[in-house]
KOLBADO-335639 format. One record per residue (C-alpha): residue number from 0; residue in three letters; x, y, z. Coordinates in nm, 3 decimals, m for minus. Example, Ala and Ser with C-alpha at 12.3 -4.5 7.8 and 13.67 -1.06 7.14 Angstrom:
<pts>
PT    nr   rest         u         v         w
PT     0    ALA     1.230    m0.450     0.780
PT     1    SER     1.367    m0.106     0.714
</pts>
This chain:
<pts>
PT    nr   rest         u         v         w
PT     0    MET    m1.710     5.873    m2.402
PT     1    THR    m1.860     6.220    m2.404
PT     2    GLU    m2.234     6.267    m2.368
PT     3    ASN    m2.307     6.481    m2.672
PT     4    ALA    m2.506     6.386    m2.981
PT     5    ALA    m2.512     6.540    m3.326
PT     6    PHE    m2.637     6.454    m3.672
PT     7    LYS    m2.453     6.487    m4.002
PT     8    LEU    m2.542     6.482    m4.371
PT     9    LEU    m2.275     6.459    m4.645
PT    10    ALA    m2.292     6.595    m5.002
PT    11    ASN    m2.094     6.707    m5.305
PT    12    LEU    m1.934     7.041    m5.213
PT    13    GLU    m1.871     7.121    m5.579
PT    14    THR    m2.242     7.175    m5.635
PT    15    PRO    m2.305     7.536    m5.743
PT    16    GLU    m2.498     7.761    m5.508
PT    17    SER    m2.746     7.840    m5.779
PT    18    CYS    m2.810     7.841    m6.151
PT    19    LEU    m2.897     8.145    m6.359
PT    20    GLU    m3.067     8.200    m6.690
PT    21    LEU    m2.939     8.504    m6.877
PT    22    ARG    m3.169     8.665    m7.133
PT    23    ILE    m3.033     8.912    m7.383
PT    24    SER    m3.163     9.211    m7.574
PT    25    CYS    m2.979     9.480    m7.768
PT    26    LYS    m3.051     9.838    m7.869
PT    27    LYS    m2.935    10.072    m8.144
PT    28    LEU    m2.704     9.815    m8.302
PT    29    ALA    m2.481     9.957    m8.572
PT    30    LYS    m2.575     9.879    m8.931
PT    31    MET    m2.308     9.659    m9.083
PT    32    ASP    m2.484     9.673    m9.421
PT    33    LEU    m2.534     9.997    m9.609
PT    34    CYS    m2.906     9.959    m9.664
PT    35    PHE    m3.045     9.724    m9.402
PT    36    PRO    m3.022     9.666    m9.027
PT    37    SER    m2.797     9.386    m8.909
PT    38    ASP    m2.905     9.025    m8.856
PT    39    PRO    m2.775     8.999    m8.497
PT    40    VAL    m2.674     8.693    m8.299
PT    41    VAL    m2.513     8.692    m7.952
PT    42    VAL    m2.244     8.448    m7.840
PT    43    CYS    m2.185     8.398    m7.467
PT    44    GLN    m1.839     8.298    m7.343
PT    45    VAL    m1.688     8.239    m6.998
PT    46    LEU    m1.320     8.258    m6.901
PT    47    LYS    m1.195     7.929    m6.758
PT    48    GLU    m0.835     7.819    m6.714
PT    49    GLY    m0.715     8.124    m6.903
PT    50    ALA    m0.921     8.065    m7.218
PT    51    TRP    m1.259     8.191    m7.337
PT    52    GLN    m1.504     7.903    m7.378
PT    53    GLU    m1.835     7.930    m7.558
PT    54    VAL    m2.144     7.864    m7.345
PT    55    GLY    m2.392     7.905    m7.628
PT    56    ARG    m2.541     8.144    m7.879
PT    57    THR    m2.880     8.295    m7.941
PT    58    GLU    m3.090     8.255    m8.250
PT    59    TYR    m3.025     8.516    m8.517
PT    60    ILE    m3.291     8.779    m8.582
PT    61    HIS    m3.339     8.917    m8.932
PT    62    ASN    m3.300     9.291    m8.995
PT    63    ASP    m3.338     9.415    m8.637
PT    64    SER    m3.133     9.687    m8.467
PT    65    ASN    m3.321     9.637    m8.139
PT    66    PRO    m3.346     9.258    m8.103
PT    67    LYS    m3.495     9.069    m7.808
PT    68    PHE    m3.360     8.716    m7.814
PT    69    THR    m3.558     8.411    m7.704
PT    70    THR    m3.264     8.181    m7.635
PT    71    ALA    m3.133     8.203    m7.276
PT    72    PHE    m2.786     8.117    m7.148
PT    73    ARG    m2.769     7.893    m6.841
PT    74    LEU    m2.473     7.950    m6.607
PT    75    GLU    m2.381     7.815    m6.265
PT    76    TYR    m2.339     8.076    m5.991
PT    77    ARG    m2.087     8.058    m5.708
PT    78    PHE    m2.055     8.357    m5.479
PT    79    ALA    m1.685     8.303    m5.410
PT    80    THR    m1.592     8.306    m5.779
PT    81    ALA    m1.598     8.619    m5.993
PT    82    LEU    m1.664     8.434    m6.319
PT    83    PRO    m1.568     8.650    m6.621
PT    84    VAL    m1.840     8.653    m6.888
PT    85    ARG    m1.827     8.800    m7.238
PT    86    PHE    m2.109     8.866    m7.483
PT    87    ASN    m2.008     8.904    m7.848
PT    88    VAL    m2.263     9.043    m8.094
PT    89    TYR    m2.231     8.959    m8.463
PT    90    ASP    m2.411     9.042    m8.786
PT    91    PHE    m2.491     8.687    m8.891
PT    92    ASP    m2.478     8.560    m9.249
PT    93    LYS    m2.743     8.287    m9.267
PT    94    ARG    m2.604     8.168    m9.599
PT    95    THR    m2.287     8.038    m9.433
PT    96    SER    m2.430     7.932    m9.092
PT    97    SER    m2.087     8.016    m8.950
PT    98    LEU    m1.945     8.294    m8.737
PT    99    GLU    m1.622     8.294    m8.934
PT   100    LYS    m1.775     8.516    m9.200
PT   101    ALA    m2.006     8.705    m8.963
PT   102    GLU    m1.921     9.070    m8.900
PT   103    PHE    m1.832     9.163    m8.544
PT   104    ILE    m2.057     9.439    m8.408
PT   105    GLY    m1.927     9.467    m8.053
PT   106    SER    m1.883     9.298    m7.715
PT   107    LEU    m1.943     9.349    m7.345
PT   108    GLN    m1.712     9.189    m7.089
PT   109    THR    m1.823     9.164    m6.727
PT   110    THR    m1.853     8.909    m6.445
PT   111    LEU    m2.146     8.703    m6.328
PT   112    SER    m2.130     8.878    m5.991
PT   113    GLU    m2.159     9.216    m6.166
PT   114    ILE    m2.478     9.095    m6.332
PT   115    VAL    m2.651     8.949    m6.025
PT   116    SER    m2.560     9.249    m5.807
PT   117    ALA    m2.692     9.503    m6.060
PT   118    PRO    m3.031     9.663    m5.979
PT   119    SER    m3.297     9.394    m6.019
PT   120    SER    m3.015     9.173    m6.157
PT   121    ILE    m3.034     9.360    m6.488
PT   122    LEU    m2.708     9.483    m6.639
PT   123    GLU    m2.701     9.734    m6.923
PT   124    GLY    m2.390     9.852    m7.098
PT   125    PRO    m2.240     9.981    m7.423
PT   126    LEU    m2.084     9.740    m7.666
PT   127    ALA    m1.715     9.789    m7.742
PT   128    ASN    m1.557     9.772    m8.086
PT   129    PRO    m1.238     9.966    m8.163
PT   130    LYS    m1.337     9.987    m8.529
PT   131    ILE    m1.686    10.134    m8.470
PT   132    SER    m1.762    10.450    m8.274
PT   133    ASN    m2.116    10.354    m8.162
PT   134    PRO    m2.173     9.979    m8.201
PT   135    GLY    m2.482     9.978    m7.977
PT   136    PHE    m2.595     9.859    m7.636
PT   137    ILE    m2.670     9.528    m7.467
PT   138    ARG    m2.899     9.432    m7.179
PT   139    VAL    m2.855     9.116    m6.969
PT   140    VAL    m3.136     8.999    m6.740
PT   141    ALA    m3.044     8.731    m6.484
PT   142    GLU    m3.306     8.507    m6.331
PT   143    GLU    m3.251     8.224    m6.087
PT   144    THR    m3.391     7.890    m6.197
PT   145    LEU    m3.676     7.773    m5.976
PT   146    ASP    m3.529     7.432    m5.891
PT   147    TYR    m3.259     7.603    m5.683
PT   148    LYS    m3.524     7.756    m5.458
PT   149    ASP    m3.626     7.416    m5.322
PT   150    VAL    m3.532     7.334    m4.965
PT   151    LEU    m3.543     7.022    m4.752
PT   152    ARG    m3.657     7.110    m4.402
PT   153    GLY    m3.660     6.905    m4.085
PT   154    SER    m3.755     6.934    m3.722
PT   155    SER    m3.433     6.781    m3.608
PT   156    LEU    m3.266     6.750    m3.945
PT   157    GLY    m3.317     7.007    m4.218
PT   158    VAL    m3.202     7.036    m4.575
PT   159    ASN    m3.238     7.362    m4.773
PT   160    SER    m3.311     7.388    m5.152
PT   161    SER    m3.597     7.153    m5.219
PT   162    ILE    m3.675     6.968    m4.900
PT   163    GLU    m3.827     7.191    m4.640
PT   164    SER    m3.829     6.989    m4.321
PT   165    VAL    m3.675     6.671    m4.205
PT   166    ALA    m3.714     6.609    m3.837
PT   167    PHE    m3.539     6.340    m3.642
PT   168    LYS    m3.720     6.405    m3.318
PT   169    ARG    m3.555     6.146    m3.102
PT   170    VAL    m3.294     5.877    m3.108
PT   171    SER    m3.345     5.563    m2.903
PT   172    ARG    m3.002     5.418    m2.841
PT   173    LEU    m2.885     5.095    m2.692
PT   174    ARG    m2.536     5.216    m2.610
PT   175    GLY    m2.383     5.543    m2.487
PT   176    PHE    m2.500     5.899    m2.544
PT   177    PRO    m2.562     6.040    m2.895
PT   178    GLY    m2.397     6.356    m3.027
PT   179    PRO    m2.428     6.534    m3.360
PT   180    LEU    m2.635     6.411    m3.651
PT   181    ARG    m2.488     6.439    m3.999
PT   182    ILE    m2.592     6.354    m4.353
PT   183    THR    m2.362     6.280    m4.645
PT   184    ASN    m2.418     6.193    m5.007
PT   185    ILE    m2.219     6.004    m5.269
PT   186    PRO    m2.116     6.225    m5.559
PT   187    PRO    m2.144     6.011    m5.872
PT   188    GLN    m1.790     6.097    m5.984
PT   189    ASP    m1.585     5.916    m5.721
PT   190    GLY    m1.824     5.722    m5.498
PT   191    SER    m1.706     5.888    m5.176
PT   192    TYR    m1.927     6.064    m4.923
PT   193    ALA    m1.912     6.440    m4.868
PT   194    LEU    m2.058     6.627    m4.570
PT   195    VAL    m2.362     6.841    m4.653
PT   196    TYR    m2.526     6.899    m4.316
PT   197    GLN    m2.442     6.866    m3.949
PT   198    SER    m2.679     6.939    m3.665
PT   199    GLU    m2.609     7.114    m3.340
PT   200    VAL    m2.484     6.900    m3.051
PT   201    GLN    m2.737     6.770    m2.800
PT   202    HIS    m2.557     6.736    m2.469
PT   203    LYS    m2.605     6.445    m2.227
PT   204    SER    m2.913     6.293    m2.387
PT   205    VAL    m2.989     5.942    m2.505
PT   206    ASN    m3.305     6.075    m2.674
PT   207    PRO    m3.196     6.399    m2.842
PT   208    GLY    m3.430     6.619    m3.044
PT   209    TRP    m3.238     6.828    m3.293
PT   210    ALA    m3.358     7.173    m3.391
PT   211    PRO    m3.540     7.226    m3.722
PT   212    ALA    m3.311     7.308    m4.013
PT   213    SER    m3.316     7.347    m4.388
PT   214    VAL    m3.059     7.264    m4.655
PT   215    PRO    m3.075     7.321    m5.032
PT   216    VAL    m3.180     7.001    m5.200
PT   217    VAL    m2.936     7.070    m5.480
PT   218    HIS    m2.656     7.049    m5.223
PT   219    ILE    m2.784     6.722    m5.083
PT   220    CYS    m2.856     6.529    m5.398
PT   221    ASN    m2.827     6.769    m5.694
PT   222    ARG    m3.202     6.716    m5.741
PT   223    ASP    m3.151     6.339    m5.778
PT   224    TYR    m3.392     6.209    m5.513
PT   225    GLU    m3.254     5.855    m5.549
PT   226    ARG    m2.891     5.946    m5.482
PT   227    PRO    m2.759     5.747    m5.183
PT   228    LEU    m2.734     5.938    m4.856
PT   229    LEU    m2.563     5.836    m4.535
PT   230    VAL    m2.722     5.942    m4.205
PT   231    GLU    m2.484     5.928    m3.910
PT   232    VAL    m2.528     5.993    m3.540
PT   233    MET    m2.202     6.093    m3.376
PT   234    ASP    m2.081     6.100    m3.017
PT   235    TRP    m1.919     6.443    m3.009
PT   236    SER    m1.595     6.516    m2.823
PT   237    ARG    m1.465     6.861    m2.734
PT   238    PHE    m1.119     6.735    m2.831
PT   239    GLY    m1.226     6.669    m3.191
PT   240    LYS    m1.218     6.287    m3.185
PT   241    HIS    m1.586     6.222    m3.248
PT   242    SER    m1.699     5.861    m3.244
PT   243    LEU    m1.967     5.698    m3.455
PT   244    VAL    m2.281     5.586    m3.272
PT   245    GLY    m2.459     5.443    m3.574
PT   246    TYR    m2.558     5.504    m3.933
PT   247    CYS    m2.807     5.409    m4.201
PT   248    SER    m2.834     5.450    m4.577
PT   249    THR    m3.131     5.627    m4.734
PT   250    THR    m3.236     5.869    m5.011
PT   251    VAL    m3.435     6.192    m5.017
PT   252    HIS    m3.726     5.998    m5.163
PT   253    ASP    m3.710     5.744    m4.880
PT   254    LEU    m3.682     6.016    m4.615
PT   255    MET    m4.002     6.179    m4.736
PT   256    ALA    m4.172     5.839    m4.731
PT   257    ALA    m4.043     5.769    m4.379
PT   258    ILE    m4.236     6.044    m4.198
PT   259    GLY    m4.372     5.900    m3.875
PT   260    SER    m4.146     5.597    m3.888
PT   261    GLU    m3.796     5.507    m3.772
PT   262    LEU    m3.455     5.466    m3.934
PT   263    LEU    m3.255     5.183    m3.777
PT   264    LEU    m2.891     5.259    m3.698
PT   265    SER    m2.614     5.003    m3.729
PT   266    ASN    m2.237     5.015    m3.681
PT   267    ALA    m2.010     4.779    m3.874
PT   268    HIS    m1.717     4.875    m3.649
PT   269    ASP    m1.886     4.726    m3.343
PT   270    LYS    m1.797     4.356    m3.325
PT   271    LYS    m2.103     4.289    m3.109
PT   272    GLY    m2.329     4.401    m3.394
PT   273    GLY    m2.697     4.455    m3.330
PT   274    LEU    m2.908     4.768    m3.321
PT   275    HIS    m2.733     5.093    m3.229
PT   276    GLY    m3.035     5.318    m3.212
PT   277    LYS    m3.334     5.452    m3.400
PT   278    VAL    m3.390     5.789    m3.562
PT   279    TYR    m3.752     5.898    m3.572
PT   280    VAL    m3.841     6.103    m3.881
PT   281    SER    m4.109     6.347    m3.771
PT   282    ALA    m4.109     6.573    m4.077
PT   283    CYS    m3.950     6.587    m4.419
PT   284    ARG    m4.087     6.796    m4.700
PT   285    ILE    m3.981     6.997    m5.001
PT   286    GLU    m4.076     7.363    m5.019
PT   287    LYS    m3.981     7.676    m5.204
PT   288    SER    m3.765     7.915    m5.007
PT   289    GLU    m3.602     8.253    m5.043
PT   290    THR    m3.245     8.238    m5.165
PT   291    PHE    m2.940     8.459    m5.137
PT   292    LEU    m3.001     8.575    m5.494
PT   293    ASP    m3.355     8.682    m5.403
PT   294    TYR    m3.206     8.931    m5.158
PT   295    LEU    m2.953     9.053    m5.413
PT   296    HIS    m3.233     9.094    m5.666
PT   297    ALA    m3.419     9.303    m5.408
PT   298    GLY    m3.120     9.534    m5.373
PT   299    ALA    m2.930     9.392    m5.075
PT   300    GLN    m2.580     9.536    m5.033
PT   301    LEU    m2.270     9.366    m4.891
PT   302    SER    m2.047     9.629    m4.733
PT   303    MET    m1.681     9.534    m4.695
PT   304    THR    m1.445     9.671    m4.429
PT   305    VAL    m1.075     9.582    m4.435
PT   306    ALA    m0.837     9.559    m4.137
PT   307    ILE    m0.464     9.498    m4.193
PT   308    ASP    m0.207     9.385    m3.937
PT   309    PHE     0.106     9.608    m3.930
PT   310    SER     0.255     9.468    m3.608
PT   311    LYS     0.623     9.396    m3.537
PT   312    SER     0.583     9.023    m3.590
PT   313    ASN     0.554     9.093    m3.965
PT   314    GLY     0.920     9.195    m3.969
PT   315    ASP     1.099     9.514    m4.072
PT   316    PHE     0.899     9.644    m4.369
PT   317    GLY     1.216     9.740    m4.556
PT   318    ASN     1.364     9.392    m4.525
PT   319    PRO     1.292     9.156    m4.820
PT   320    ALA     1.209     8.887    m4.561
PT   321    SER     0.926     9.099    m4.418
PT   322    LEU     0.569     8.995    m4.490
PT   323    HIS     0.502     9.361    m4.580
PT   324    TYR     0.800     9.406    m4.812
PT   325    LEU     0.699     9.584    m5.133
PT   326    SER     0.873     9.462    m5.446
PT   327    ASN     0.857     9.594    m5.800
PT   328    SER     0.866     9.239    m5.939
PT   329    ARG     0.595     9.060    m5.740
PT   330    GLN     0.318     9.122    m5.491
PT   331    ASN     0.351     9.015    m5.130
PT   332    SER     0.092     8.789    m4.967
PT   333    TYR    m0.097     9.084    m4.816
PT   334    GLN    m0.137     9.239    m5.159
PT   335    GLU    m0.242     8.908    m5.314
PT   336    ALA    m0.506     8.843    m5.048
PT   337    LEU    m0.648     9.197    m5.067
PT   338    ARG    m0.666     9.184    m5.446
PT   339    ALA    m0.831     8.841    m5.458
PT   340    ILE    m1.092     8.897    m5.188
PT   341    GLY    m1.161     9.257    m5.282
PT   342    GLY    m1.212     9.157    m5.643
PT   343    VAL    m1.490     8.915    m5.548
PT   344    LEU    m1.668     9.132    m5.289
PT   345    GLU    m1.643     9.469    m5.465
PT   346    PRO    m1.942     9.431    m5.703
PT   347    TYR    m2.184     9.364    m5.417
PT   348    ASP    m2.153     9.721    m5.283
PT   349    SER    m2.301     9.968    m5.528
PT   350    ASP    m2.087    10.269    m5.430
PT   351    ARG    m1.769    10.057    m5.405
PT   352    LYS    m1.641    10.261    m5.112
PT   353    PHE    m1.468    10.056    m4.843
PT   354    PRO    m1.327    10.160    m4.503
PT   355    VAL    m0.967    10.037    m4.469
PT   356    TYR    m0.797    10.027    m4.130
PT   357    GLY    m0.463     9.923    m3.991
PT   358    PHE    m0.379     9.793    m3.644
PT   359    GLY    m0.057     9.703    m3.464
PT   360    GLY     0.124    10.012    m3.591
PT   361    ALA     0.223    10.364    m3.493
PT   362    LEU     0.153    10.668    m3.709
PT   363    PRO     0.427    10.896    m3.846
PT   364    ASP     0.355    11.149    m3.568
PT   365    GLY     0.441    10.884    m3.309
PT   366    SER     0.085    10.820    m3.188
PT   367    ASN    m0.029    10.459    m3.163
PT   368    PRO    m0.409    10.435    m3.166
PT   369    PRO    m0.562    10.086    m3.137
PT   370    PHE    m0.649    10.112    m3.508
PT   371    PHE    m0.627    10.382    m3.773
PT   372    ALA    m0.764    10.474    m4.116
PT   373    LEU    m0.510    10.398    m4.387
PT   374    ASN    m0.615    10.704    m4.587
PT   375    GLY    m0.541    10.924    m4.284
PT   376    ASN    m0.904    11.037    m4.251
PT   377    ALA    m1.066    10.890    m3.939
PT   378    VAL    m1.400    11.053    m4.025
PT   379    LYS    m1.409    10.922    m4.383
PT   380    PRO    m1.188    10.611    m4.393
PT   381    GLU    m1.332    10.486    m4.723
PT   382    VAL    m1.135    10.428    m5.040
PT   383    VAL    m1.276    10.346    m5.383
PT   384    GLY    m1.258     9.991    m5.510
PT   385    THR    m0.999     9.718    m5.478
PT   386    ARG    m0.742     9.944    m5.641
PT   387    GLY    m0.805    10.200    m5.369
PT   388    ILE    m0.753     9.935    m5.101
PT   389    LEU    m0.420     9.830    m5.252
PT   390    SER    m0.307    10.189    m5.299
PT   391    ALA    m0.390    10.280    m4.938
PT   392    TYR    m0.207     9.971    m4.814
PT   393    GLU     0.105    10.038    m5.022
PT   394    ASN     0.121    10.399    m4.906
PT   395    ALA     0.078    10.293    m4.543
PT   396    VAL     0.364    10.043    m4.560
PT   397    ASN     0.597    10.336    m4.629
PT   398    ASP     0.463    10.541    m4.336
PT   399    ILE     0.349    10.308    m4.056
PT   400    ILE     0.589    10.205    m3.779
PT   401    PRO     0.536     9.845    m3.660
PT   402    ILE     0.479     9.813    m3.285
PT   403    GLU     0.347     9.581    m3.017
PT   404    PRO     0.112     9.475    m2.865
PT   405    THR    m0.128     9.369    m3.141
PT   406    ARG    m0.495     9.414    m3.057
PT   407    LEU    m0.772     9.300    m3.290
PT   408    ALA    m1.077     9.357    m3.068
PT   409    PRO    m1.098     9.739    m3.106
PT   410    VAL    m1.143     9.732    m3.483
PT   411    ILE    m1.405     9.455    m3.455
PT   412    HIS    m1.597     9.660    m3.197
PT   413    SER    m1.573     9.968    m3.419
PT   414    VAL    m1.733     9.780    m3.708
PT   415    CYS    m2.002     9.647    m3.473
PT   416    ASP    m2.070    10.002    m3.350
PT   417    LYS    m2.124    10.128    m3.705
PT   418    ILE    m2.353     9.837    m3.790
PT   419    SER    m2.559     9.895    m3.475
PT   420    GLN    m2.588    10.265    m3.554
PT   421    GLY    m2.705    10.184    m3.905
PT   422    LEU    m2.968     9.941    m3.779
PT   423    ALA    m3.103    10.211    m3.547
PT   424    ILE    m3.188    10.431    m3.846
PT   425    PRO    m3.486    10.288    m4.038
PT   426    SER    m3.439    10.285    m4.414
PT   427    VAL    m3.606    10.116    m4.708
PT   428    GLY    m3.427     9.786    m4.759
PT   429    GLY    m3.170     9.863    m4.490
PT   430    ALA    m3.251     9.553    m4.285
PT   431    GLN    m3.144     9.322    m4.568
PT   432    ASN    m2.797     9.475    m4.599
PT   433    TYR    m2.497     9.288    m4.463
PT   434    HIS    m2.136     9.353    m4.367
PT   435    VAL    m1.812     9.163    m4.421
PT   436    LEU    m1.501     9.241    m4.217
PT   437    VAL    m1.185     9.120    m4.391
PT   438    VAL    m0.888     9.082    m4.155
PT   439    VAL    m0.545     9.010    m4.301
PT   440    THR    m0.295     8.920    m4.029
PT   441    ASP     0.012     8.717    m3.940
PT   442    GLY    m0.191     8.575    m3.650
PT   443    GLN     0.004     8.709    m3.354
PT   444    ILE    m0.259     8.901    m3.154
PT   445    ASP    m0.237     8.981    m2.784
PT   446    ASP    m0.605     9.024    m2.691
PT   447    MET    m0.752     8.686    m2.781
PT   448    GLU    m1.020     8.687    m2.511
PT   449    GLU    m1.134     9.039    m2.595
PT   450    SER    m1.132     8.951    m2.966
PT   451    ALA    m1.348     8.646    m2.895
PT   452    LYS    m1.593     8.866    m2.703
PT   453    ALA    m1.602     9.105    m2.998
PT   454    VAL    m1.676     8.817    m3.237
PT   455    ILE    m1.958     8.700    m3.009
PT   456    ARG    m2.100     9.052    m3.022
PT   457    GLY    m2.072     9.048    m3.401
PT   458    SER    m2.258     8.716    m3.421
PT   459    LYS    m2.573     8.902    m3.315
PT   460    LEU    m2.537     9.151    m3.601
PT   461    PRO    m2.553     9.124    m3.983
PT   462    LEU    m2.180     9.055    m4.002
PT   463    SER    m1.934     8.794    m4.127
PT   464    MET    m1.560     8.794    m4.060
PT   465    ILE    m1.300     8.673    m4.305
PT   466    ILE    m0.953     8.616    m4.158
PT   467    VAL    m0.660     8.545    m4.388
PT   468    GLY    m0.344     8.421    m4.219
PT   469    ILE    m0.017     8.545    m4.372
PT   470    GLY     0.321     8.384    m4.309
PT   471    LYS     0.427     8.082    m4.106
PT   472    GLN     0.328     8.189    m3.756
PT   473    ASN     0.115     7.988    m3.514
PT   474    PHE    m0.253     8.047    m3.598
PT   475    ASP    m0.410     7.858    m3.306
PT   476    GLY    m0.584     8.176    m3.191
PT   477    MET    m0.743     8.230    m3.531
PT   478    ASP    m0.863     7.869    m3.533
PT   479    LEU    m1.032     7.932    m3.197
PT   480    LEU    m1.216     8.234    m3.339
PT   481    ASP    m1.322     8.025    m3.641
PT   482    ALA    m1.495     7.781    m3.403
PT   483    ASP    m1.578     7.518    m3.664
PT   484    ASP    m1.588     7.235    m3.410
PT   485    ASN    m1.698     7.421    m3.097
PT   486    VAL    m1.939     7.707    m3.038
PT   487    LEU    m1.742     8.020    m2.948
PT   488    GLU    m1.796     8.092    m2.578
PT   489    VAL    m1.638     8.333    m2.330
PT   490    HIS    m1.738     8.327    m1.962
PT   491    GLY    m2.079     8.181    m2.040
PT   492    GLU    m2.159     8.415    m2.330
PT   493    VAL    m2.213     8.214    m2.647
PT   494    ALA    m2.202     8.320    m3.011
PT   495    GLU    m2.543     8.315    m3.178
PT   496    ARG    m2.393     8.179    m3.499
PT   497    ASP    m2.057     8.104    m3.658
PT   498    ILE    m1.949     8.419    m3.842
PT   499    VAL    m1.572     8.363    m3.879
PT   500    GLN    m1.398     8.188    m4.165
PT   501    PHE    m1.020     8.157    m4.129
PT   502    VAL    m0.775     8.032    m4.390
PT   503    PRO    m0.393     8.047    m4.369
PT   504    ILE    m0.265     8.139    m4.712
PT   505    ARG     0.027     7.896    m4.675
PT   506    GLU    m0.214     7.604    m4.713
PT   507    LEU    m0.297     7.702    m5.070
PT   508    THR    m0.125     7.496    m5.336
PT   509    SER     0.085     7.676    m5.597
PT   510    GLY    m0.037     8.015    m5.479
PT   511    ASP    m0.379     7.962    m5.637
PT   512    LEU    m0.571     8.269    m5.521
PT   513    SER    m0.899     8.136    m5.660
PT   514    LYS    m0.871     7.868    m5.394
PT   515    LEU    m0.829     8.140    m5.132
PT   516    THR    m1.154     8.312    m5.226
PT   517    GLU    m1.336     7.979    m5.244
PT   518    GLU    m1.217     7.886    m4.895
PT   519    VAL    m1.281     8.214    m4.717
PT   520    LEU    m1.592     8.339    m4.899
PT   521    ARG    m1.799     8.028    m4.968
PT   522    GLU    m1.983     8.043    m4.633
PT   523    ILE    m2.096     8.406    m4.663
PT   524    PRO    m2.425     8.331    m4.847
PT   525    SER    m2.527     8.072    m4.585
PT   526    GLN    m2.421     8.302    m4.298
PT   527    TYR    m2.620     8.581    m4.459
PT   528    MET    m2.928     8.363    m4.495
PT   529    LYS    m2.902     8.232    m4.139
PT   530    TYR    m2.900     8.585    m4.002
PT   531    MET    m3.190     8.705    m4.219
PT   532    LYS    m3.405     8.403    m4.134
PT   533    SER    m3.332     8.421    m3.761
PT   534    HIS    m3.435     8.788    m3.764
PT   535    ASN    m3.732     8.727    m3.996
PT   536    VAL    m3.599     8.965    m4.261
PT   537    LYS    m3.759     8.899    m4.598
PT   538    PRO    m3.632     9.027    m4.932
PT   539    ILE    m3.818     9.349    m4.996
PT   540    PRO    m4.038     9.307    m5.304
PT   541    VAL    m3.921     9.512    m5.596
PT   542    VAL    m4.124     9.617    m5.895
PT   543    ASP    m3.923     9.484    m6.184
PT   544    PRO    m3.911     9.706    m6.488
PT   545    LYS    m4.070     9.548    m6.788
PT   546    ARG    m3.824     9.334    m6.974
PT   547    SER    m3.840     9.580    m7.263
PT   548    ASP    m3.772     9.887    m7.047
PT   549    TRP    m3.418    10.015    m7.064
PT   550    ARG    m3.299    10.225    m6.772
PT   551    LEU    m2.983    10.381    m6.908
PT   552    TYR    m2.996    10.395    m7.288
</pts>
């Protein structure tokens, strides 16, 4: 048995990261009647499973070309999903109480991420109607609901989003050495537990004291303080076969009532029965906390850099069996991954200019730098938007010569250099900006140790790494960089935090690219928040324009 203790908490992973209220106003709406202003009403729709579904509609306002609606639309927000949203504006006929006879004024189609990443989370835009030249303008103001700002915190166990501190200061055990602590909850749909929190590992201690932590309450119990939770203490193994020390059932309500007392651990798998330890709850409280959306509202930017593997292991680019083969009938996996991930991350960078690099290839002039700008401009390697990324990639496939060896570390260090240089130049709001390096590779790299060192360096900076594995190669090296089960360490140097998320695209069912973005991007908000909190970076207060003040129209 290993001598390492950790704590776990399980929850429903389908819980949204936050919930938004969208408030609508319009300006200069076209008159659909000859003599009087329109009687406007706004219908909100979201695109799900290929069909537009109505979320709700505002009240109608009589004879008003510049309406400010009272009714708000409530939508769930998930960072990894670019949810399409459409607002349709109609001239309502109160005599029919139906939209079937209402006259269509115009619509605005966008995404929820476009709204939350707009300045102060306020999106303004012109309405579109092919039958009317100037149908008017619409303004959408997004505001996070307060219940998603609650966090559960603890001195040795923490839960963020309504409970500020839960501390399990020590565990008195009768057998063995404790490892990680974890907490799970039972989603009401299927009655099974899902992991929502896991502590760090306390090595070689029968009385571990886990570090303070915080977890959104909505993730733990979806604001249901009586939902059953399972607290487990695990004996951690470096080989992945963790064993259960003991567990107990509780609720958020009971945890807050248990401050200063002990939770008794049992283990039904132990035939000897009896007590398997005690968890002392030193703190457990609910507080308001900054959220990822608070930083976006304050103007935080997420800057994306892309690195693409052109090495020999991808195959001859002109061969249909190559991972880089370009077909007129379908996109290859590199194109699919770039389109899916770029489409989600693009709105969070206001200028939408992204550096795109290649590695593992030689240039047309025969030179083989460790990495190279796909647009051919090493000084200005940026392209515009996801379309620019795809265009640069497709052009490069026709020019780049695949070579070996494949080295990933240089491009990681280059990104780290640029981030460090940016941090050295003080700027208003600059400290709350963040960077995402997207690496698309077949997994065959030849500098694993140097790449691990580069990742450790990046863990100290405002950086996350997304690695998408293409093809059927062995991805053991990428799994090591991901370091989900073990802290990344090279020659005694340890990563400050886990910044890598790796997903092999072959594991996706039916080529569902929405699953790809969910898998590789879902941890970015928590990684962002962990960095900002550890460096005491607060969202810079912004002076919101009055709700009636239009910026653009």
